[in-house]
Backbone bond lengths (Angstrom), bond angles and torsions (degrees), N, CA, C in turn:
res aa  C-N    CA-C-N  psi(-1)  N-CA   C-N-CA  omega(-1)  CA-C   N-CA-C  phi
1 X - - - 1.452 - - 1.520 108.01 -
2 X 1.318 116.79 130.79 1.461 122.53 172.55 1.520 106.67 -112.29
3 X 1.333 116.50 122.40 1.458 120.94 -176.78 1.522 109.90 -116.90
4 X 1.339 116.98 111.44 1.463 119.22 175.42 1.528 110.19 -77.16
5 X 1.308 115.80 134.55 1.465 121.26 179.61 1.518 108.90 -121.51
6 X 1.315 116.11 112.48 1.454 120.82 178.54 1.519 109.05 -140.76
7 X 1.309 115.49 144.08 1.464 119.56 179.51 1.522 111.89 -72.30
8 X 1.328 117.83 -10.87 1.463 120.77 178.71 1.530 110.99 -62.10
9 X 1.318 117.00 -27.69 1.465 121.94 179.31 1.524 110.07 -114.36
10 X 1.317 116.17 44.07 1.460 121.72 -172.07 1.522 113.97 -60.26
11 X 1.315 118.66 -26.10 1.463 120.08 -179.05 1.528 111.70 -67.91
12 X 1.317 117.20 -24.51 1.462 121.12 -179.04 1.529 112.79 -88.76
13 X 1.312 117.08 -12.94 1.461 120.30 -175.33 1.523 110.85 -79.72
14 X 1.319 115.34 112.95 1.458 120.71 177.95 1.524 109.12 -138.14
15 X 1.314 115.13 161.54 1.465 120.49 174.98 1.526 110.35 -58.18
16 X 1.332 116.14 -39.33 1.465 120.29 -178.11 1.524 111.59 -62.00
17 X 1.327 116.95 -38.67 1.461 120.43 -179.98 1.529 110.80 -65.60
18 X 1.328 117.08 -43.93 1.469 121.07 178.46 1.527 109.79 -64.81
19 X 1.311 116.75 -43.99 1.465 121.20 178.94 1.531 110.84 -59.45
20 X 1.320 116.84 -43.84 1.463 120.99 179.70 1.521 110.82 -62.21
21 X 1.322 117.55 -43.42 1.468 120.74 178.80 1.525 110.86 -61.42
22 X 1.332 116.74 -42.58 1.464 120.34 -177.69 1.524 112.69 -70.68
23 X 1.303 117.37 -36.09 1.465 119.68 -174.93 1.520 113.57 -89.37
24 X 1.322 118.75 -18.79 1.465 120.81 -179.66 1.522 113.08 -88.29
25 X 1.310 116.86 -16.01 1.464 120.29 -178.03 1.522 110.09 -68.84
26 X 1.319 116.13 132.93 1.462 119.26 179.54 1.527 111.58 -84.94
27 X 1.327 117.52 -28.04 1.464 120.71 -178.62 1.521 112.23 -118.76
28 X 1.325 116.61 -54.65 1.468 120.31 -176.35 1.519 110.01 -156.41
29 X 1.318 114.62 159.22 1.457 121.96 172.56 1.517 107.46 -122.33
30 X 1.328 116.44 130.50 1.457 121.84 178.20 1.524 107.34 -114.75
31 X 1.329 116.13 119.04 1.457 121.44 176.93 1.522 107.55 -95.84
32 X 1.335 116.90 121.85 1.456 122.24 -175.96 1.521 108.58 -122.99
33 X 1.324 116.77 129.26 1.458 118.53 175.65 1.506 113.18 139.16
34 X 1.315 114.80 -144.00 1.453 122.56 -172.92 1.533 111.28 -91.13
35 X 1.328 117.49 125.27 1.470 119.82 176.42 1.533 112.20 -57.07
36 X 1.322 116.49 -32.99 1.465 120.47 178.96 1.527 111.24 -63.81
37 X 1.330 116.45 -33.37 1.465 120.53 178.74 1.524 110.41 -67.69
38 X 1.331 117.19 -37.88 1.465 120.32 176.13 1.524 110.00 -65.31
39 X 1.322 117.03 -43.62 1.466 120.45 177.28 1.528 110.87 -58.91
40 X 1.321 116.07 -41.58 1.464 121.09 178.94 1.527 110.59 -62.29
41 X 1.323 116.30 -46.04 1.467 120.71 -179.14 1.524 111.27 -63.97
42 X 1.323 116.91 -43.98 1.463 119.99 -177.91 1.519 111.92 -69.97
43 X 1.311 116.65 -25.24 1.456 120.42 179.14 1.514 113.92 -82.85
44 X 1.312 117.09 -14.37 1.460 121.22 -177.49 1.523 109.67 -91.95
45 X 1.308 115.39 116.28 1.465 121.26 -179.89 1.520 109.77 -106.59
46 X 1.302 115.11 145.94 1.462 120.17 175.05 1.521 109.47 -78.59
47 X 1.301 115.30 172.17 1.462 120.43 178.82 1.524 111.22 -66.29
48 X 1.324 116.91 -27.35 1.459 121.28 -178.52 1.520 110.01 -95.51
49 X 1.296 116.63 128.43 1.464 121.85 178.54 1.520 108.72 -76.95
50 X 1.337 116.25 127.67 1.455 121.04 179.04 1.518 109.04 -121.07
51 X 1.307 116.38 147.77 1.456 122.06 178.40 1.527 107.78 -104.66
52 X 1.333 115.85 106.17 1.458 120.99 -175.85 1.524 110.25 -129.10
53 X 1.320 115.05 173.34 1.459 121.86 175.98 1.528 110.66 -103.23
54 X 1.325 118.04 24.17 1.458 121.78 -173.36 1.525 112.40 -56.57
55 X 1.300 118.48 -46.41 1.467 120.84 -178.11 1.529 111.18 -59.78
56 X 1.321 117.67 -39.93 1.468 119.86 -179.85 1.529 111.64 -74.55
57 X 1.328 118.61 -28.94 1.459 121.21 178.59 1.526 111.79 -73.21
58 X 1.330 117.14 -36.66 1.464 121.41 -179.09 1.521 110.47 -75.33
59 X 1.308 116.82 -35.65 1.465 119.05 176.39 1.435 115.10 115.13
């Protein structure tokens, strides 16, 4: 999975989207783009609290 991260599409950036990219990849996930966009996505939480391994997958 190759995931482009740009603040130009900031409304779509969510923790759930990053989590889905990381967990659906069969071999690897490559995050390409702006580090600030990743920070924005990881900081955005949905209304529903989910228990995931996202922090450990990102590093």
